[in-house]
N, C-alpha and C positions, 0 to 999 in steps of 0.2 A: 676615475676617482674611486676610492674604495668604500666610501660611505653612500648610503641611499639618500641622495640629496634632493633638494627641491629646485635644482638648477633648471630643470625643464619647465617648471612652473614659471620661474622668473623669465626665461626665454619666451615662453608663451605669452606672458603679460606684455613683454616688450613688443612682440609681433602684433598683438591686439592694438596696442597704442599706436603703432605705425599705421596699421590698417585704418583706424578711426581718423587719424589725421588726413590720410589719403582720401577717405570717403567724404570728409568735411570739405576738402578742397574741391572735389568733383561735384558734390551736391550736398551741402550742409543740411538742408532741410530734410531731404530724404534719409540721410544717415541718422539724423536725430530722431525721426519718426520710427525707423526700424529699431534703433536702440531702445527707444521708449517702449515700443511694443514688446521687445524682448525682456526688458526689466519688469514690465507690468506682468507678463506671462510668468516670469520666475516667481513674483511675489504672490501669485494666486494661491499657490501651495495646495490647490486641489487638483489633483492629476489622476485621471482614470485611463485605463487602457484595455482594448480588447485582448483578452488572452487567446481566444480562438473564436471564429465566427464563420458561419457558412450559410449559403442560400441554396436550397435543394429543390428541384422541381420534378414531380412525377406526373403521370397522366391524371391522377386523382386530386392532388393538392400540391401546394407550395409551402414550404416551411423555412423560416429564418431563425437560427438559434446560435447560441454561443455563451461565453463567460466573460465577465468584466471584473477587473481588479482595481482597487483603490491603491495607487502607488504613490500618492501624495502624503500630506501630513494633516489634512483636515477631513472630518467625516462629511459624507454626502447624504443629504436628506431627500434628494429626488434625483433619479436617473432616468433618462429618456433615450430611446433608440428610434431613429427615423430612417426608413429605407426609401431611397429614390423619391423623396417628396410625398410619400404617403402620410396618413395621419400618424403623429408620434405614438410610439408604444411606451407607456410609463410603467416601470417595473413596480408591481404592487408590494413587493417585499420591503422596499426602501421607503421609509417614512421618517418624519421628524422624531417619532418615538423609537424607531428601529433603523437608524442611519447605517450606511455602509462605512464601517470604520476603516482607518488606514491599515493596509495589509490584508483586508478581507476580500473575498471573491463571491460574486453572485451570478447565477445562471439566468438566462432568459430564453424564451421560445414563443413565437407567434406565427400566425398565418397571414401573409400579405394578401392584399385584396386585388392587386394588379396582376397581369400576366407577365411573366418573365421568361426570357428566351435563354435556353441552355447555351452556355459558352460565352454569353455577353457579360460585361462587367457593369456594376451598378455602384453608386455611392451610398454609403451608410454612415449616418452621423450619430455620434455619442455626445450627449449633453448631460451636465450635472449641475446641481445647486448645493453648495455647502451649507452647513448649519449656521454659518456667519453671513449667509446670503451671497458670498462670492460664487462665480460661475465658471464653468469650464466647457469647452467644445472641442471635438476632435473628429476628423472626417477621414475615412479610408475607402478604397474601392474593393469589392469582392466579385468573384466570378460565380455565375449561376451554374450549378452542377446538376447532374441527374439524367433522367430518361424522359422528361416531360416535353413541353412545347419547344419547337425549333423554328427558327426563321425560315423564310421561303428559300428554296434552293440550298438547303443545308442538310448535313448528315452528322450523326454522332458516331465516333469510334472510341470504344472503351478497351484499354489495355489492362489485363490482370495477369498476375504471376501466381503460379501454383507450386507447392512443394518447397517453399523457401521462406525464410524470415531472418534477415541478416543485415550485415554492414556492407557498404560500398555500392557503386553504380550497377544497375541491372539492365537497363534498357536505354537505347539511344533512339530518339524520334526526331527526324529532320535535323540531326546534328546536335540536339540538346540531350544531356544525360539526366536520368532519373533514378533515384534510389528506392529502397523498399518502402520508406515512409511516404512516398508520393503515390502509391497504388491504393485503389484503382485510379488509373489515369483516364480522364474524360476529355476528349477533344471534339469541338464543333467546327467543322470545315465546310467550305463551299462544295457543292455537288460537282463531280468530275475533276476536282483537284487531286493531285497525286502527292503521296507522302511516302517516305522510306523509314524503316525501323531496323534496328540490329540488337539482338539479345546478347548479353555478355556470355561467353562460353563457360567461364569459371568465375564464380562469385565467392569471395571469402566469407566465412562465418564471422571471423574477426581477424584483424591483421596478425599474421604469424601463427594462426590457430591450427589445430589438428583436425579440423572439420571444415568442409566446404560444400558448395553446391555446383553441379555440372549441368549445363544446358542439355535438355533431352529432345524436345520437339515443340512445334507450334500448333495450336488449334485455332481455327477461325470460323465464325458463324455470323451470318448477317447478309444484307443486300449488297454491300460494297464488293467491288472486284479486287482480288488480291492475288499476288504470286508469292510463293514461299520458297526459300532456300534453306540451307543448313544454318539456322539461327538468324536469318535476315529475311527481308521481304519488302514488297511495295504494295501500296493500296490505292485504289481509285475510288474515291468517296461517292456513295449513292445516298438518296434520302432514306431515313430510317436509322436504326442503331445496329452497329457491327461490333462484335466482341472478339478480341484477339487475345489468346491465352498462351503465355510461355510456361512450359512445364519443365521443372528441374528435378534432379535426383540428388540425394545426399550422399556424400563420399566421406570416408574416414581415412586417416593416415595410418598405414602399417609400416612401422620402422623395424628393420631387422639388423641384428648385430651377430657376428660370428667370432668366437674366441677359440684359439687353436688354429687348426687348418682344415678347411672344408667349405661347403656351400649348403644352401637350403633350397629344396624344391618346393614351390608353392603351387598347388592346384586350386584354382579359385572358381567356384560355382556361384554366379551372380543370381539375384532374384528375377533377372530379366531374360531368363532362358538362354544365356550364353555363358561359356566358361573360357578360361585361359590358364596357361601355365607360365610361371617365371622361375628361373634359376638365379638366386641372389646370394649376396654375402652381407656387406654393410651398405644398406641402401634404404630408401624410403619409397613407398608405393601407395597411391591413392586407390581405394577399393570401394565399390558401391556398398552402401549401408545394407545390412542383412545378408551379405555374401557369406557362404560357408568356405572356410579355409582348411585345406589338408596339407600340413607341413611335414616334409620328409628330410632327414639329414643326409648329406652326401659327404662323408669324410674323405680327406686326402690320404695318399699312401702313408702307412705307418701311423695312422690316426684312427681312433674309434669314437663313435658318438658317446657322450657322457650324460648330459641332461639338458632340458629346456628351462628357461626362465620366461614365463609369459606374464608381463606386468608384475614382476617380483614374486610370482608364484612358481615354485619348482615343480617340474613334471618330467617323468621318464618314459611317457607313452610314445611309441613310434608306429604309425604316423600320429601326429598331434592334430586333433580336430578342434576348431573353435569358430565362432561367428563374429562378424564385424558389425556389432550394434554399438560400438564405441571405438575410439582409436586404441591401438595396441602397440606395445613394444615386445618384440619376439627376439630372445637371445638364445643362440645355440652354442653349447660348450662341447668341444672335442678334446679328447685326451690322447696322449701319445700311446700307441699300441699297434698290433698287427696280428698275423697268423704265422706260427712257426711249426715245423715238424719236430717230433722228438718223443722221448719216453718220460716217465715220471722222474727218473734219476736226472735226466738231462734238464728238466725244468727246475728241479729243486737246487741242484748244486753243480750241474754238469756244464758242458760247453755252451748250451743254448742259453742258460741264465747268464753266464759270463759274457756271452756275445751281446745280449740285450743290455745288460747292466753297463757294460763298457761303452757301448755306443751312445747311451744317454746318461752317462754317469754325472755329468755336470748339472743336470736338471732334476735328477731323481731324489725325492725325499720320501723315505718309507719304502715298503716292499713293492715288488712287482706281482700283479695278479695274473694267474693263468687259469683258463677254463677249457675243458675238453670239448672238441667239436663233434666227436663221434661216440658219445656215451661213456658209460663206466660199467664195471662189473657189479656183481651182487653186493659186494662189500663197499661199493662207492669208490674203489680205486680206479683211476683213469686207465683206459686202454692205450696202447700205443697209437700214434697217429698225429693229427694236427690239433694245435691248441691256440686259442686266442690269448694274447697277453696285453696288459695295459698298465700304465702308471700315470698318476696325475703329477705333472710338472708344476712347481710353484716358483714364483719370482719374487725378489725382495725389492721393496721401494723404501729408500731412506729419505726422509724429509727433514730439512733444517731451516731455521729462521735466523738471519743475520741482520743486525745484532740481536741477541736474545732479548725477548720481551718487547721488541718493536712492533710486533704483529702476530697474527695467528694464521694457521692454514686449516682448510677443511678438505680432506681428513687431516687430523692433527698428527704430528710425529708420535711414534709409538715409544713409550718409556716404561719399562724395558719391553722388548729386546732391542729397541732402537730402529726397527724397521717394520713395515707392513708387508704381509704376504698376499699375493694375488695369483690366480691361475694363469698359466702361460697364455699369452695373446690377449688378455683382458685389457680394455681401455679404461684408464682411471682418470677422472677429472678432479683436478686440485684447484682450489680457490684461495687466494690470499686476501687478508683484510688487515689493514693497519690499525694499530692502537693510537690513542690520542697523542698528538705531537709528532707523529711519523706519517710518511706516505710510502706506498709501494713503489719500488724502483724497477726491478727486473728479476727474471728467473735465470737460473743456471742449472742445466741438465747435464750430468756427467762431465762437468768442467766446461761446458759450452754455453754461451748465452742463448736463451731460449724464448725471448720475447719480453715485452713490457706490459701486456694486458694482464689483468688480475686473475684470469682463468687460464689454465693450461691443461691439455690432454696428454697423458703418457701412456704409450702402448707397451705393455709388459711382455716384450719378446726377449728380455734379458733382465738382469738385476740393474737397478737405476738408483742414482742419488740425485735428489732434487733440492735446490736451495732457493729460498725466497729472500731477496735482499730488499731491505727497507732503509730509508734515510730520514734523519730527523729534520723537522721543519724549522725554519728560522723563527726567532722570537722578536716581537715588536712591542714597544712601550706605549701605553695609553695613559695620559694624564687628564684627570677630571677635576674641574674647578667650578666654584660658584662666585658671582660678583659680591655677595655678602651672605655669610652664614646665618644672619638674623632673618633673611628673607626666605630661605628655603634650603633644601639639600637635594641630593640625587641618590639614585639606586642603580649601580653600586655607589657607595659614599665617595665623596671627593678624596682623591689620592692618586697614586701611581701604580699601574698594574702591567704585568707582562702576559702577552697572549701569543700563541703560535700563529703562524701565517695562515690566513684564510678563516680564522675564528670570527664569528659574527657576535658582536657585543651589543646588547640592547641597554641603553641608558635612559632612565626615566627621571624627569624633573618632578620634585615633590615640594610645591610651594607651602610655606607656612600660612596660617590664617591671615587674610588681608593682603595676600600677594598672589601673583600669577607669573608663569613663565612668559617672558617677552620674546626671547629668541636664544639660539645657541650661536656660539662661535666655534667653528671647526677649522683650526689652523688659519684663522682670519676670515673665513667664509661664513656667511649667515645661513642658518637653518631654522625652521620654525616647528618641525614635526616633534611630537611628544607621544610615545618614546621615540628616541633617535637610535638608529642602528648603524654601527660602524663595522666595516669588514677590514680586518687587520692585514693590510698589505704594505704598511709602513708605520712609522711612529706618528701618533696623533696627540694633539692637545685640544680638549673640548671644554668650553666654559658655558655654564648656564647663567643667563641674565634674567633676574627676577625684578618685577616692579609692583608697586602698590596696586590693588584692585578691589573693587566692590562689585557685587552682583545684585541683580534685581529678581526677586521671586514674586510672582503674581498668583494669587489664589482665586480661582473661578469656580462657579457652580452651574450646573445644567439641570433643566427640568424642574426648577423651583419657581414660585411666583410670590406675589405680595401676601398671599394667605399664610406663608410660613410664619409661625408664631415665636418659637423658642430659638435660642442661638443655634447657628448652623455650623460654625467653625470655631476651633480653639487653636490659637497659635502662641506658643511659649507661655501658656497658662492664661491668655486673654481671650475672652469670648467675643465672637462677631456674629451679627444678625444678617439676614438676607439683604436688607437694604444697604448694608455696608460693603457688599461684594459687587464687583471684584475689588480686591485690595492688594496693593503692591508694597513690598518691603525692600529696602536697600540695605544689605548686610555686607560685612567684609567677606571676600571670597573665601570659600572653604570652611566658613564657620557653619556650625550645626544647630538646628532648630527643631523643636518639636511641633507637631500639628495633629489635629484629630477632627474628622468630619463627624457630626452628630449622626448616630445610626438611624434615628427615628425622629422626624420633625413634625410636630403637630400643626394642622392647618384648620383647626376648628373641631366641632363634635364628630363629624363623619368623614373627615378627609385628613390625610397625612402624607408625608414624603418619607420614603425609605431609601437609605444609601444602597447604591448598586455597585459602583466601581470608582477607582481613582486612576488617573493617567497623568503623564508628564514626568516630574521628578520622582514620583513614587506610584506604586500600584496598590498600596495598603490604605485601609481606612484611617489608620492612625500610625504614626511612626516618627522617624528622624530623617531629615533631609539635609544634604550638604549644599551650601550656597554655590552656584556656579560662578565662573569668572566673568560671565556676561549677563545673561538673563535666562529665566526658566519659568515654567508654569506648574502648578498643581491644580488639577481639575477634578472636582467631585461631581459625579453623575448620580442623580436620584431618579426614582420611579414614583409615580403617584399611586396611592392606595385609598380605596373607598371602603365604607362599611356596608356589609350585606347582612341584614337582620332577617332571620327565618322564623316564622310563627305558625302555629296551628290553632284554628278556631272551630269548635270549642277546643281548649288546650288539652283535655284529657281524652280526646276521641281519635288520636292517631299519632304517629311518629314520622319524622322526616330523616332523610340522609342527604347531607350532613344533618346532625341533630339540631333541634331548635336552639337558637342563640344568635349572637352578633360576631361577625368575622371581618377581619381586614383583608382585602383582596386587591391585587395589582390592577391598575387601570387597563382596560382592554381584555382582561381575562374572561373566559366563558365558563360559568359554574353551573354544573348539572345538579338539580335538586329532585329527589324522589320522595313521594309520600306513601305511607303504608297505614291506611285507616284501620281502626279496631274492627273486630268481628261485628257484623251487623251495620257497618257504616261504609260510606264510600266518599270519594272526593267530589264535591259539588263544583268548585271552580277555584282557580288561583287568582289572587289579587296581587298585582305588582304596583306598588306605590299607589294603592287604592283603585286600580283599574283591572277589570276582568281580562285575563290574558289566556284562558284556555281551561280545558277540563281533562287533559291527559295526565296520567300519574307522574310523568317525568316532565321537567321544564328546564330550559337552559337560559340563564340570566347573563347578559353581557354587561360588564362593570364599566359603564361609561360615566357613572356618577353614583352617589350613594343610593342604595335600594332597600325597600322593605317588601319582603315576599311572604304572603300568608296563604296557607292551604285551608280553604273553607270546607269543612266536613259536614255531611248530612247522613241521616239514618236511612237504611235500605227498607223499602216497602216489601214485606214478606208475604203479603196476601197473594194467594194462588201460585206462589213460586214452588211450593212442594209438588204441586200437580205437574210442573213442567221441568223438573230438574234433570231427570234421566229416564231412560227406558231400558227395560231388561229384554234383550232380544233373543229369541230362540235360534240355535241352542245356547241360551245364555247361562244356564245353570246345568252342570254335569256332575254326576255322583260317581266317584271313583272308589273301587274296593281297596280297603286297607287290611282288614283282618275279618275274622268271622263275626266280630262284634262292632268294630269301629270303621267308620266311613268319613271321608272328607268331602264336603260339599264345596265346589268352587263357583263363586259368584263372579260373573263378568259384567261389569257395568259399561254400557255403550253410550256414546255421546248423543245428545239430542240435537238434530240439525238446526234448531231455532235458538239454542241457548249458548251463551258464552260466560265465562267467569269462573270464580273459585267457590267451591262448596266444601263444607266440612261438617263434622258431627253426624255422618250418615250411619244409620242403624238398620238392621233387619230384625223384624219381630216375628217369632214363630208362635202361632196361636195355639190355644189349648186343644189337643187332640188326644184321644184315648190311647193311640199307639205310642205316644211319647210318654205318657204318664205324668204330664206336667199339670199342676193344678193352676198355674198362672202362666200367661204368655212369657216366652223366653226370648230375650233380646240380645243380639250380637252386634257390637260396634264395628263399623267398617272404616273409620277414619275420615279422610278427606280426598278430594279429587279436583282436577281442573277441567272445565268444559271448553273444548276447542270450537264447537259449533260445526263440525264436519262429519258427524256420525261415527267417528273412530272409537275404538276401544280405549278407555282411559284408565281403568283400574281393575285388578284382579284380587279377590279376597278368598282365603281358605278358611272355612269354619268346620270345627269337629262336631258332627251331629250323629247320634245313634239312631239308626233306621233298621226297620225290618221290612222284608218283602211285603208289599201291599200297603205300606204306610203311605199316607198322603199328607203333603205339606201344602197349605193353601197360600197362594200369593194374591194379595189384594192390591190393586192399583187404582188410584183415585179417578182415573179417567174411564174406569169400568172395563179396562182391557184385561183379558185373562190369557195366560200362557200355560201350556201343559208340558210337563217333564215326564220322561219315561224311564223307569228303572226296571230291568229285567222285563217280565211280561206285564208288570203292573204300571200304575201311574201315580205321580205325586203332584199335588198342588201346593204352592207356597204362597204365603202372604208377605209382602214387603211394605214396611211403613217407614217413611223417611221423616225422622223426627228432628225438629229445630234446625232446619237448614239455614245457613248464613252465608253471606258473600255479596258479591256485586250483582245488583239488579240488572238482568239483561234487558 
């Protein structure tokens, strides 16, 4: 039949009916039970599947891991994996709040508690509970892989492949074939059992490709006994692990073509310390990757080398050197030519020129070139002797299409001059492609039939005429009808159309509001697909039969509860509250209706619901839906939000991040809050809902309900803190020369091992000394620093101070410790006073 019918479906239904009758006769109760189980399973509509799963054993641990995909239509709120009767592993990521939605994938990984034997198979069970409480269960078996525990009298043999990554079979073990995706192969066999293996000599990179892999040699290591041949071997298994490696080398295809008359000499030096030579013309050669190729042209008599084409790049170098880091096409062009004796006169217009021109007159276009073989005089005039001569012979290819406009060729016919020119001996590939309404029939070359395939190769050893013949396809009539135009229409619209043979016509039924397509009639046969595809191999009459239809649309909501206060849903301008949902509407099929989920639903003073997503007939929060011909759903999903109130007490003694205030936060979110007390204050403790929850400056609040978080601030006790803030360690202060008058004093403040925290407002006070000429103490502010409590240098300050040799600056430290600084041969004492220190009390 020419249309894509549902005949197979009808036949399948008939066979199923016959089978059920037979089963009823044989054992009605059993058949009924099996059918009921099948129907029940189909209507679960929660289906999960292992995408991949493995059990791997090492001497240190065992791991079971994989991925699971929801391939059904219901979300799963709980997913459990059970290995060989162990305690079930419940995937923590899947909860009622974060279900595994249809189409989503989740990974799992856990360490089993039992001992598993490498090579043995074990049952693993996948179970799930849907959000509507329906359940699903699926059991498969998996093999334990790895290098771990083995059963008694067993050994492990691992096959690996090196230097390859490709398509196709690579290894045969005991008659079974394995491809690249199967490696590494792990077998667990009985001790003293014998097994055979064979490596593929050639492995394709891809079918018909220009790259492949060739078998090189086999490596074997381990306790098992083995004998190796050229790509094959046998192994006698012993306890422990044996590794057998197949090593392959990459090869690329070198394709050579010769135009004119001659051959190519290829000297190949491989990277494996061996070389070979080939004399070729039009051939293909597989060469190891990285090989160096030295190509030399060998012209036939009366021919000379003209040029190379290496992958479409022209080159005149002889010999031509290149490397096989990829596949290559090497083309060698020869031109008609030779060596003749004679004088300059003979070459220009004498008998030698006439002899050469006459011999090749039919193929010569343009001049003949001559070049002296034995030099020239001082003026460049050739001496008598022997001369090379050459000419490029061109051939004409005339291409025609019959009838005109029925198709095209590549290359296309030349207009003008009406033909294409090619060097003598070149191979030209011509492809024909038909236009709409035609098909290619055959080629004709120089008046002779030349084949019916769409591609032809023409060797330009003379002038040729090539004709591509096409024929027009027959036309067939397609009549489209409907049972009642008031019920619906079609695309294309009802009418009569002509199509060429083989045309695929897609017809879509478009019911009016309140109607649906019941079935098609195609030349009297019933079809139900929409759209319907007709392949025009004869005349067809297609009729669409529409019937009245209503559809049911149900609106449902998830993650709301009775605390929802305001309307949740608006349909066609009417509001609906939570206690009215779910709600169903019966509307004419294909009618359109507006809906809107409320974006934010209040649930009291400190709780609310926020719209998250919509599924079913729409994915938008608000929009227009079209009523289906049967039934459909619009499901609004919400998330719970609670208030988080952040406070500081006293309110003016510090700040928080986020700032003080009230925030709406999603249920389950973890919110980090930091406090920054004012200078002279510190965090005393946090109060969460009135309970002391810690004294760290940062806290994380989990939003499982509404919360009030308060940072309680207290004043720092500054007594005796100045004495303990910092020490100045020798050589802590150094004086560096700037000019004859100015010096810079560098003060290095070192950490006190017993103190931690932040200090600010540090100052140095230089007391009144005659050498300074100060009438009052001079104070230099040093800013702030952070104490780490490990004795490290924490800050360096530079202060400009005018000093003379012998001046002394006194340093006074409250603990009565004195340090002396030396400048030139004199000494300086300095006094340091730390004024108004503030920060965290250590």
